[in-house]
C-alpha positions as CSV (number, residue, x, y, z in Angstrom):
1,M,-5.7,3.5,63.0
2,V,-8.6,5.8,61.6
3,L,-11.1,4.0,59.4
4,I,-13.2,6.2,57.2
5,N,-16.9,5.7,56.2
6,V,-17.7,9.1,54.5
7,N,-21.4,7.9,53.7
8,P,-22.9,9.1,57.0
9,L,-20.8,12.4,56.7
10,I,-22.2,13.1,53.2
11,E,-25.7,12.1,54.2
12,E,-25.5,14.6,57.2
13,I,-23.8,17.3,55.2
14,F,-26.2,17.3,52.4
15,S,-29.4,16.6,54.4
16,N,-31.7,19.7,53.6
17,F,-29.3,20.9,50.9
18,T,-30.8,24.0,49.6
19,V,-29.9,26.0,46.5
20,G,-32.0,28.9,45.3
21,G,-34.7,28.1,47.9
22,K,-35.1,24.5,46.6
23,I,-34.3,21.5,48.7
24,I,-32.1,19.1,46.6
25,P,-32.3,15.4,47.7
26,I,-29.2,13.2,47.8
27,S,-29.1,9.3,47.6
28,F,-26.5,6.7,47.7
29,L,-26.0,5.5,44.2
30,N,-29.4,5.6,43.0
31,Y,-32.2,8.1,43.2
32,T,-35.8,6.9,42.9
33,G,-37.8,10.1,43.5
34,N,-39.2,12.5,40.9
35,S,-37.3,15.6,41.5
36,D,-36.1,17.6,38.6
37,V,-32.8,18.1,40.4
38,Y,-30.9,15.7,42.7
39,L,-27.6,14.4,43.8
40,T,-26.2,10.9,44.1
41,Y,-22.9,9.8,45.6
42,Y,-20.5,7.0,46.1
43,T,-17.0,6.2,47.0
44,W,-14.5,4.5,44.6
45,F,-11.3,4.3,46.2
46,D,-10.0,4.1,49.8
47,K,-6.2,3.8,50.7
48,P,-4.0,3.8,53.6
49,E,-2.0,7.0,54.7
50,N,0.2,8.2,57.4
51,F,2.7,5.4,57.7
52,Y,4.9,4.9,60.8
53,D,5.9,2.1,63.0
54,D,5.3,-0.4,60.0
55,E,1.5,0.5,59.9
56,N,-0.7,3.0,58.4
57,H,-2.6,5.3,61.0
58,A,-5.0,7.0,58.7
59,E,-7.0,6.4,55.5
60,I,-8.1,8.7,52.6
61,A,-11.3,8.1,50.8
62,F,-12.1,9.2,47.2
63,G,-15.6,9.7,46.0
64,T,-18.0,11.3,43.6
65,I,-21.2,13.4,44.1
66,D,-23.2,13.4,40.8
67,I,-25.4,16.3,40.1
68,Y,-28.5,15.7,37.9
69,S,-30.6,18.6,36.7
70,K,-33.2,19.3,34.2
71,G,-31.9,22.9,34.0
72,N,-28.7,25.0,34.4
73,F,-26.7,23.2,37.3
74,K,-23.8,25.7,37.6
75,N,-25.0,27.3,40.8
76,I,-25.7,23.8,42.2
77,L,-22.2,22.8,41.4
78,E,-20.6,25.9,43.1
79,E,-22.7,25.1,46.2
80,V,-21.6,21.4,46.3
81,K,-18.0,22.4,46.1
82,T,-18.4,25.0,48.9
83,K,-20.4,22.5,51.1
84,L,-17.6,19.9,50.7
85,K,-14.8,22.6,51.5
86,E,-16.8,23.8,54.6
87,N,-16.9,20.2,55.9
88,G,-13.2,19.2,55.5
89,F,-13.4,17.5,52.1
90,T,-11.2,18.3,49.3
91,W,-12.7,18.9,45.8
92,T,-10.4,17.2,43.3
93,D,-12.0,17.9,40.0
94,N,-15.2,17.6,37.8
95,G,-16.0,14.9,35.3
96,P,-17.3,15.8,31.9
97,E,-20.7,17.7,31.7
98,T,-23.1,15.5,29.8
99,Y,-26.8,15.6,28.7
100,E,-28.7,12.3,29.0
101,E,-31.1,12.4,26.1
102,D,-33.1,9.4,27.5
103,T,-33.9,11.0,30.9
104,G,-33.6,14.8,30.0
105,Y,-31.1,15.4,32.8
106,Y,-27.8,17.3,32.6
107,H,-25.2,15.4,34.5
108,V,-21.9,16.4,36.1
109,P,-19.8,14.4,38.5
110,V,-18.0,16.3,41.4
111,N,-15.0,14.4,42.6
112,F,-13.6,14.6,46.2
113,C,-11.2,13.1,48.8
114,Y,-11.5,13.1,52.5
115,S,-9.0,12.1,55.1
């Protein structure tokens, strides 16, 4: 059986992630830096796949990359989706685009799966 831990993959894929000449940091669950744009990520569901001989032989992981930006994030969103696709992830959908008045960040969740 193949067990999935997508965290190291995401960390590697998005290390030195650059959009418009700016490196955008990524952190697991919580970002503690001071960048005006950053990403966080987490997985929220793992399930068995590829059943035969009374066992599963693969897993699929579902997760989210959250984009936080003090400005227009649309180009970042497209680059995140492209980077996921280039590395074998499947973009499934986006959550609602929101503005967090207490922090001044725009926020959009980008959902994905990986098997």
